[in-house]
C-alpha positions as CSV (number, residue, x, y, z in Angstrom):
1,M,102.8,70.9,-20.6
2,T,99.8,70.9,-23.1
3,S,99.8,73.9,-25.4
4,V,96.7,76.1,-25.5
5,W,94.8,76.5,-28.7
6,R,94.2,80.2,-29.6
7,P,92.4,81.6,-32.7
8,S,94.7,83.4,-35.0
9,A,94.6,85.4,-38.2
10,E,95.6,82.3,-40.1
11,H,92.9,80.1,-38.3
12,P,90.3,82.2,-36.6
13,R,88.0,79.5,-35.3
14,D,87.8,79.1,-31.5
15,F,87.4,75.4,-30.5
16,V,87.9,76.0,-26.7
17,G,85.5,78.8,-25.6
18,Y,85.1,78.8,-21.8
19,G,86.2,75.2,-21.6
20,R,85.9,73.7,-18.1
21,K,86.0,77.1,-16.4
22,R,82.5,78.3,-17.4
23,P,81.5,81.5,-15.7
24,D,78.5,81.7,-13.4
25,P,76.1,83.9,-15.4
26,R,74.4,85.0,-12.2
27,W,71.0,85.2,-13.9
28,P,68.4,87.4,-12.2
29,G,66.6,85.7,-9.2
30,N,69.5,83.2,-9.0
31,A,67.9,81.3,-11.9
32,R,69.1,77.9,-12.8
33,I,68.3,78.5,-16.4
34,A,67.5,81.5,-18.7
35,V,65.1,80.7,-21.5
36,N,64.6,82.8,-24.6
37,F,62.0,82.2,-27.2
38,A,62.9,83.7,-30.6
39,I,60.0,84.1,-33.0
40,N,61.4,84.4,-36.5
41,Y,59.1,86.8,-38.4
42,E,60.1,86.5,-42.0
43,E,56.8,86.1,-43.9
44,G,56.6,88.7,-46.7
45,S,60.4,89.3,-46.9
46,E,61.3,85.9,-48.5
47,Y,62.4,85.6,-52.1
48,S,59.5,85.9,-54.5
49,V,58.7,86.6,-58.1
50,P,56.5,89.6,-57.4
51,D,59.5,91.2,-55.6
52,G,61.7,90.7,-58.7
53,C,63.8,87.9,-57.3
54,G,63.1,85.6,-60.2
55,R,62.1,82.7,-57.9
56,T,60.0,81.6,-55.0
57,E,61.5,80.8,-51.6
58,L,61.1,77.1,-51.0
59,G,62.7,76.7,-47.6
60,L,61.1,76.1,-44.2
61,A,57.6,75.3,-45.4
62,E,55.0,72.5,-45.3
63,A,55.9,70.7,-48.5
64,P,59.0,70.0,-50.7
65,G,59.4,72.5,-53.5
66,G,60.6,72.4,-57.0
67,R,57.4,71.4,-58.8
68,V,56.7,74.8,-60.5
69,P,59.1,75.7,-63.3
70,A,61.9,78.1,-62.4
71,G,60.9,81.7,-62.8
72,Q,57.2,81.2,-62.4
73,R,55.3,82.1,-59.2
74,D,54.8,79.1,-56.9
75,L,51.4,80.2,-55.5
76,A,51.3,77.2,-53.1
77,F,54.5,78.2,-51.4
78,E,53.5,81.9,-51.4
79,T,50.3,81.0,-49.5
80,M,52.2,78.7,-47.0
81,Y,54.3,81.7,-46.1
82,E,51.2,84.0,-45.9
83,Y,49.7,81.6,-43.3
84,G,52.4,82.7,-40.9
85,S,51.6,86.4,-41.2
86,R,47.9,86.0,-41.5
87,V,47.3,83.4,-38.8
88,G,50.4,81.9,-37.2
89,I,51.9,85.0,-35.7
90,W,48.7,85.8,-33.9
91,R,48.5,82.4,-32.4
92,L,52.0,82.6,-31.1
93,F,51.5,86.1,-29.7
94,D,48.4,84.9,-27.9
95,L,50.3,81.9,-26.3
96,F,52.9,84.3,-24.8
97,Q,50.6,87.2,-23.9
98,E,48.1,84.9,-22.2
99,R,50.9,83.7,-19.9
100,Q,52.5,87.2,-19.7
101,L,55.8,85.8,-21.0
102,P,58.3,87.9,-23.0
103,A,59.8,86.8,-26.3
104,T,62.1,88.1,-28.9
105,V,61.0,88.7,-32.5
106,F,63.7,88.0,-35.0
107,G,62.1,90.5,-37.4
108,C,62.9,91.1,-41.1
109,A,62.4,94.7,-41.9
110,V,60.3,94.2,-45.0
111,A,58.1,91.6,-43.3
112,L,57.3,94.2,-40.5
113,E,56.6,96.9,-43.1
114,R,54.1,94.7,-44.8
115,N,52.1,93.9,-41.7
116,P,51.8,97.1,-39.6
117,Q,49.5,95.3,-37.2
118,V,52.3,93.0,-36.2
119,A,54.7,95.9,-35.7
120,E,52.1,97.7,-33.6
121,V,51.7,94.7,-31.3
122,I,55.5,94.4,-30.8
123,A,55.7,98.1,-30.0
124,A,53.0,97.8,-27.4
125,S,54.1,94.5,-25.8
126,N,57.0,93.1,-23.8
127,F,58.6,91.7,-27.0
128,D,61.9,93.0,-28.3
129,V,63.1,93.0,-31.9
130,C,66.4,91.5,-33.0
131,C,67.1,92.7,-36.5
132,H,66.8,89.7,-38.9
133,G,68.0,91.6,-41.9
134,W,66.3,93.9,-44.5
135,R,64.9,90.8,-46.1
136,W,65.2,87.0,-45.4
137,E,68.2,86.7,-47.6
138,E,71.6,85.1,-47.4
139,H,74.1,87.7,-46.4
140,F,77.0,85.5,-47.6
141,R,75.7,86.2,-51.2
142,L,76.0,90.0,-50.8
143,S,79.0,92.1,-51.6
144,E,80.4,94.1,-48.7
145,A,78.8,97.3,-50.0
146,E,75.5,95.6,-50.5
147,E,75.6,94.2,-47.0
148,R,76.5,97.5,-45.4
149,E,73.6,99.2,-47.2
150,R,71.1,96.4,-46.2
151,I,72.1,96.7,-42.5
152,A,71.5,100.4,-42.5
153,R,68.2,100.1,-44.3
154,A,67.0,97.4,-42.0
155,V,67.8,99.4,-38.9
156,A,66.0,102.5,-40.2
157,S,63.0,100.5,-41.2
158,I,62.5,98.7,-38.0
159,E,62.9,101.9,-36.0
160,R,60.2,103.4,-38.2
161,T,57.7,100.5,-37.9
162,T,58.2,99.7,-34.2
163,G,59.3,103.0,-32.7
164,K,62.7,101.6,-31.5
165,R,65.9,100.8,-33.3
166,P,66.9,97.2,-33.0
167,L,69.8,96.5,-30.6
168,G,70.4,92.9,-31.7
169,W,71.3,91.3,-35.0
170,Y,70.7,87.8,-36.5
171,C,70.8,87.2,-40.2
172,R,69.5,84.3,-42.2
173,F,71.3,81.0,-41.3
174,G,74.9,82.1,-41.8
175,P,76.6,85.5,-41.9
176,S,79.2,86.5,-44.4
177,E,82.8,86.9,-43.4
178,N,82.0,90.7,-43.2
179,T,78.8,90.7,-41.2
180,R,80.1,91.0,-37.7
181,R,82.6,93.7,-38.7
182,L,79.9,95.6,-40.4
183,I,77.4,95.6,-37.5
184,V,80.2,96.7,-35.2
185,E,81.0,99.4,-37.7
186,E,77.4,100.4,-37.7
187,G,77.8,101.0,-34.0
188,G,74.3,100.6,-32.5
189,F,74.1,96.9,-31.8
190,R,74.6,95.5,-28.3
191,Y,75.0,91.9,-29.6
192,D,74.6,89.5,-32.5
193,S,73.3,86.0,-32.5
194,D,75.1,84.7,-35.6
195,A,76.7,81.8,-33.8
196,Y,75.6,78.3,-32.6
197,N,78.7,77.4,-30.6
198,D,77.8,77.9,-26.9
199,E,75.1,78.1,-24.3
200,L,76.4,81.3,-22.7
201,P,77.1,84.7,-24.2
202,Y,80.8,85.6,-24.9
203,W,82.9,88.5,-26.0
204,V,84.9,88.7,-29.2
205,E,87.3,91.3,-30.5
206,V,86.3,93.0,-33.7
207,E,88.4,95.8,-35.2
208,R,90.0,96.3,-31.7
209,K,86.5,96.6,-30.1
210,T,84.8,94.1,-27.8
211,H,81.5,92.8,-29.1
212,L,79.0,90.5,-27.5
213,V,77.8,87.3,-29.1
214,V,74.6,85.7,-27.7
215,P,74.6,82.3,-29.4
216,Y,71.4,80.9,-31.0
217,T,70.3,77.3,-31.8
218,M,69.3,75.1,-34.6
219,D,68.4,72.0,-32.5
220,A,65.7,73.4,-30.3
221,N,64.1,75.0,-33.3
222,D,60.9,74.2,-35.1
223,G,62.7,74.6,-38.4
224,K,63.5,70.9,-38.0
225,F,59.9,70.1,-39.0
226,A,61.1,71.0,-42.5
227,A,64.3,69.0,-42.3
228,P,64.4,65.4,-43.7
229,S,65.8,64.0,-40.4
230,G,64.0,66.4,-38.1
231,F,60.7,66.5,-36.2
232,S,57.7,64.8,-37.8
233,A,55.0,65.0,-35.1
234,P,54.2,67.8,-32.5
235,D,55.1,65.3,-29.8
236,D,58.6,65.1,-31.2
237,F,59.0,68.9,-30.8
238,E,57.4,69.0,-27.4
239,G,59.5,66.1,-26.1
240,Y,62.7,67.4,-27.4
241,L,62.2,70.9,-25.9
242,K,61.1,69.4,-22.5
243,S,64.1,67.1,-22.4
244,A,66.5,69.9,-23.3
245,F,65.0,72.2,-20.6
246,D,65.1,69.4,-18.0
247,Q,68.7,68.6,-18.7
248,L,69.8,72.3,-18.6
249,Y,67.7,72.9,-15.5
250,A,69.4,70.0,-13.7
251,E,72.8,71.2,-14.7
252,G,71.8,74.7,-13.7
253,A,72.3,73.8,-10.0
254,E,76.0,74.1,-10.7
255,K,76.3,75.5,-14.2
256,P,73.4,77.8,-15.3
257,A,73.1,78.3,-19.0
258,L,70.9,79.9,-21.7
259,M,68.3,77.9,-23.6
260,S,67.3,79.4,-26.9
261,I,64.2,78.1,-28.6
262,G,63.5,79.0,-32.3
263,L,60.0,79.4,-33.6
264,H,58.4,80.4,-37.0
265,P,54.8,81.6,-37.3
266,R,54.2,79.5,-40.5
267,I,55.5,76.4,-38.6
268,S,54.7,76.6,-34.9
269,G,51.7,78.8,-35.6
270,R,49.9,75.7,-37.0
271,P,47.4,74.3,-34.5
272,A,48.9,71.0,-33.5
273,R,52.4,72.5,-33.1
274,A,51.0,75.5,-31.2
275,R,49.4,73.0,-28.7
276,A,52.8,71.3,-28.3
277,L,54.4,74.7,-27.7
278,A,51.7,75.5,-25.1
279,N,52.5,72.3,-23.3
280,V,56.2,73.3,-23.2
281,L,55.3,76.7,-21.8
282,E,53.3,75.1,-19.0
283,H,56.1,72.7,-18.3
284,I,58.5,75.5,-17.9
285,L,56.2,77.6,-15.7
286,K,55.9,74.7,-13.2
287,H,59.6,75.2,-12.3
288,D,61.0,77.9,-10.0
289,R,64.3,79.7,-10.6
290,V,63.7,80.1,-14.3
291,W,64.3,83.3,-16.1
292,V,62.1,83.6,-19.2
293,C,63.6,86.6,-20.9
294,R,64.1,88.6,-24.0
295,R,67.3,88.3,-25.9
296,L,68.1,92.0,-25.2
297,D,67.6,91.2,-21.5
298,V,70.4,88.6,-21.8
299,A,72.7,91.0,-23.6
300,D,72.0,93.8,-21.1
301,H,72.7,91.4,-18.2
302,W,76.0,90.3,-19.7
303,H,77.0,93.9,-20.3
304,A,76.2,94.9,-16.8
305,H,77.6,91.8,-14.9
306,H,80.2,90.3,-17.2
307,A,81.8,93.3,-19.0
308,P,85.2,92.1,-20.3
309,S,88.4,93.1,-18.7
310,E,89.9,91.4,-21.7
311,V,88.4,89.5,-24.6
312,D,87.3,86.0,-23.5
313,R,88.8,83.1,-25.5
């Protein structure tokens, strides 16, 4: 008989997940697919010289960096980021609001503090906020004490700017080995999205408590426009998202799943990419039995309909 792999203290990674026995998520309306759009609102919270970071953030922008000497302000990159908060975010909000579609904002606390108009729209709309950290910083570079303090500060800030405390968590790219334990310790989060390993939510055990993970994505993500081997033209982005949706929709007749789509105002907020995104939205809306939802909706649904009798492995 084949032995069953289980995570352990010595090797905590789970290579099996649900395996062949994937649960029926029972999405609302008997949907064949749940689709969540996550708008990463980071502009204004990235590393910058004026904020005392000693460097300019050079990731996920329109051009390769490294031309300006270290320690000096890179005004070109600063303004590429500002495009997202000045223009791109409003174009994305319009695309969703015109179609009365919900979305999740992965919001960095400092970014929302620095653009109160964005926070006001979120508070008055059908968008939810998943906490994207105090700043757009790598949590794996923080000490445990620093990370604990940043999490508490981010929660308080977002509650102040939007009127609601965030119930979800997703930090920049990769969490530290302490992150999940610290957000469970904080006690107010219903889920985190610091994982890329599945197309359905799942429960984990953290400090003898069950905690929900709603996995995110790096493939159906406009960040690939800034990757050397990623998207180059809007048609690439549009075609990829449509193909992913069509495949999951077809599989959803028997195995419904969650499709996550990652957006950034400074990237998808550009006109050509926004047109591609609009085409994707129209393609999705032509299908029935589709649940376009907020990330919090997914978490609430899983808590209500798939509460763990024991931790899933």
